[in-house]
N, C-alpha and C positions, 0 to 999 in steps of 0.2 A: 668364621669357624668352619672347620672341615668335619664332615660326618662320614664315617665308614660303615657301610651296610654289607653284611655277609649273607648271601643267599645260598641255601643248600638245595641241590637238585639230586635226589636219590631215587632208588628203586632197583628192581631186578635187572640182571643183564639183558640187554636188548629191549628195554622198556622205553627207550627214546630220550633218556636223560642227557646224553652227551650232545646229541643233535640240538635239543632244546637249549642246552647251556651255551652252545656256540652261537645260536641265534640271539640269546640274551646278551651275549658279549657284543654283538653288532648293534643291539637296541640301546643298551645302557651306556651312558656317557661315563668316561673314566672307569672302565671296568676291566677286570683281569680274571681269567679262569685258572683255578687250581684243580687238577684232576687227581682224584684219589688213586687211580690206577698207576700213577707215577711213583707210588709209595709201597708197591709190593716188595716183600722181602726177596732176597735172591732165591732162585728156584731150589737150591739145595737146602734152604731153611724152611721151605713150605711144609706144612703138615701133610701127612699122607692119609688118604682115605683108607680106613681099616678094611673095608670090604673089597675094594678094587686095587689098592696099592698105588693109585694115581695121585699125583700132586693135587692138593685141594686149593684152588685159587679163589674159592668163593666163600670162605669163612673169615671171621674177624682176625684169626691168628695169622692169616696170610698178609696182613697190612701192618706196616711200621707206623702206628698211630702217633707215636711221639715225634717222629720225623715230620709227619704230615702237619701236626699241630705247630711245630716249630717253624716250618716253612710258611704256614698260613699266617702266623703272627708277624713274620718278616714282611710278607707281602702287604699286610694291613698297615704296618708301620712305615714301610719305605715305598710302597707303590710298585714294587718290582720283586722278581725272584732273587734269591741269594746268588752271588757271583758263582758262575760255573754250572748253575742248574740247567738241565737239559730235559725237556719233556718227551718221553717216549710216546705218550698218549697222542700227542699231536701228529705222530707218524702213522697212526692207525686210522683207517677210513671208518666212517660210521654211517648209519642210515640204511634203511631197507629200500629195495627198488620201488615199492609201491608208494613210498613217501619221498621220492627223490626230486620232485619238482621244486625248484627254488621258490622261496617266498619273494614276491615282487618288492623292489626297493621302496616303492611308495608306501607300502603297508608297514615296512620296518620303520620308515621315517615317521609315519603317523604315530606308531607306538612309542617311538623315541621322544617325539615332541610332547606326548602326554606325560611320560615319566619325568621329563625335564621340568615341565610346568609344576608338577607335584613337588619335586625335591627342592626346586628353587625357593619355595616358600619356607622351607625348614632351615636352609643353610646356604652360605655363599658357594661352597663347594661340597658336593657329595660324591664319594667314590664307592664303587661296588666291587666286592670280591665274590665271584661265583664259584662255589665248591661243588664239583661234579663227582659223584661216587655211588657205588652199588650198595654200600653198607655204612652210611654216614651216621645214623642215629643210634647205633648200639653202644657207641663210646660216649659216656656222659661228659667227659671233659671236652671232646670235640663238639658234641651236641650244644653245649652251653655257649660255644663261640658263634653260633649260627643265629642270625636275627629273624630270617624268613625261611620257612622250611617247606619244600615240596617233595612229594613222593609220587613218582610216575610208575604205573604198573599196567599189566595187560593180561589177558587170559593165557593159560598154560600153552595151548597150541600156537598162539601167535608168538609168544616168547621163544618157543622151541624152534619154530620155522625161521624166525629172524636169526637166532644164534647159529643154527646149523647152516645158514646161507653164507656166513662169514668165512673168509679163507684162513684167518689167523690173526695173531697179535704180535707186535714188537715187544720184546722183553729185555731185561738187563743182559741176559745171556745170548740173545739173538732173536728167536722166533718161536711162538707156541701155536700149535694147531690142535684143536680139540680131538682127542681120540674118539672112535665110534662109541656112542652111548654116553658121552660125557655129560650132556645136558640132563638126562634122566638119572644118571648115577651120582652126579655131584652138584650141578647148578641148581636144579629144581629142589632137591631135598634141603640144600642150605638156605634157599629162599624161604621155604616153609618154616624152617627153624628160626631164622634170624630176622627176616623182613616182613613176612606176612603178618605176624602178630603186631608189629608196629603199625602196619596199615590199618588193621582192625581197631587198634587202640589209639588212633591218631590224636584224640582229644586229651590223652594223658601226657603227650609230649609236646606241650606248648603249641597247639594249633598247627599241626602239620596238615597242609592241603593235599589230599589224596586224589590223584587224577588218573583215569584209565585211558591209555593210548591205543586200546585194542583196534577200533575201527576208525579212529580219527586220523585225519591227514596231519602232516607236520605243521601245515599252515594253521589248522584249527588248534593244535596243541599249543603252538607259540602264542597265538592270540589269547587262549584261555589262561595260560600261565601269566602272560603279561597283564591281563585284567585282574587276576588274583593278586599279583604283585602290587599293582596300583592300589588295590584295597588294603593290602597289608602295610604299604608305605604310609597310607593316610592314617593308619592306627598307631604308628610308631611315634 
């Protein structure tokens, strides 16, 4: 029998979720990453912030949730993306300079062996789908497809410094670079509206593990998430 486990890694922009997701992809056997950022609507369909007139990339209305859910179901059923799917997110660099030291392979192997030992007791084959996104848990239909939920966050100044150190992002239309003040005008206010309440009320959305990445190294973050994942897997 094959078991498919979907893992959500969510949280604010620059909270470390994509870096952690990519390491989970290395640790977990038979795993695939689905990036929510690949499901932004075209730029001309994004809502405009009423105060600044800027495109708002950080609200639920910017995401094509139905397309995301459809693709997620396809990956879970077939073990691969639909024909012709091309990930823009895989073209975007992630990770801040202070957390750029790679995790040693022997550490990843040890975490992988531990996960394999746990899941092998439950099924002949276990496949993992890692869902990486800044706003995963506001959509009930999407939330209900996720078996294990993580929420990575960090203090305001840490998130701002990380976001503003990035050069830009590949988009459907080409390339997006944050205008001056975009974090304070768009990113942070939307986080306070849509994500911070979820972090504070984690117990109400089916045991979301909330983790602060503020001062932690990426090594520490990946080990912490892996240990929490091991605990959650033992409960499934």
